[in-house]
C-alpha positions in Angstrom: 84.6 91.1 92.6 85.0 89.2 95.6 82.8 90.0 98.6 84.3 92.3 101.0 86.4 93.9 98.5 84.5 97.1 98.2 82.7 98.1 94.9 79.3 97.8 96.5 76.9 99.2 94.1 75.0 102.2 96.0 71.2 102.6 94.8 67.8 103.9 95.9 64.6 102.4 95.0 65.9 98.8 94.3 65.8 95.7 96.6 67.9 92.7 96.0 67.5 89.2 97.4 70.7 87.1 97.0 71.0 83.4 98.0 74.0 81.5 97.7 75.7 84.2 95.6 72.8 84.3 92.9 70.2 87.0 92.5 66.9 85.5 93.4 64.8 88.5 93.3 65.1 92.1 92.1 62.7 94.8 92.7 62.3 98.3 91.4 59.9 100.7 93.3 58.7 97.7 95.0 57.7 96.0 91.9 59.3 93.1 89.8 61.5 94.1 87.1 59.3 94.2 83.9 61.4 92.9 80.8 59.1 95.0 78.6 59.8 98.2 80.4 62.7 100.7 79.9 64.3 101.8 83.0 66.7 104.9 83.5 69.4 105.2 86.1 71.9 107.7 87.4 75.3 106.8 87.9 78.6 109.0 88.4 81.2 109.5 85.9 83.7 107.0 87.8 81.0 104.2 87.6 80.2 105.1 84.0 83.8 104.7 83.0 83.9 101.2 84.6 85.1 102.3 88.0 85.6 99.4 90.6 85.5 96.8 87.7 81.9 97.3 86.7 81.0 97.3 82.9 81.8 100.5 81.1 78.4 102.2 80.5 79.6 105.5 79.0 80.0 103.8 75.8 76.4 102.5 75.7 74.2 104.3 73.0 71.7 105.4 75.6 74.2 107.0 77.8 73.8 110.8 78.4 76.5 112.8 80.1 74.7 115.6 82.1 77.9 117.5 82.5 77.4 117.6 86.3 80.5 116.9 88.1 80.1 114.5 91.1 82.0 116.5 93.7 79.9 119.7 92.8 76.5 117.7 93.5 77.8 116.3 96.6 78.9 119.7 97.8 75.5 121.1 96.9 73.6 118.2 98.7 75.6 118.5 101.9 75.1 122.4 102.0 71.3 122.0 101.4 70.7 119.2 103.9 73.4 120.1 106.6 73.7 119.0 109.3 73.8 115.5 107.7 72.0 112.9 109.8 73.6 109.5 109.0 70.9 107.5 110.2 68.6 108.7 107.4 71.0 106.9 104.9 71.2 103.5 106.6 70.8 100.8 103.8 68.3 98.7 105.9 67.1 95.7 103.7 68.0 96.9 100.2 70.1 93.8 99.9 69.1 90.5 101.6 71.8 87.8 101.4 71.2 84.3 102.8 
């Protein structure tokens, strides 16, 4: 993937510092990634199937399909949180590039 081509991963609770195109620091919940720990993540079906050129994760042995449909989850979220305030979702410093 080339910069500016879209396909930017969206995440919460993760902070990345990228310098010269290389990952220099990754934090989860404000803590460095611990190779001895197991982490779980939630992704939509498009990404799980390798959308936007990402690796296919729906073939991974630990993958669990919840059966939730992306559009239904979004619809429920919007209904629950309306009116949506875009300022609450500004990415801030989640990814620092130098």
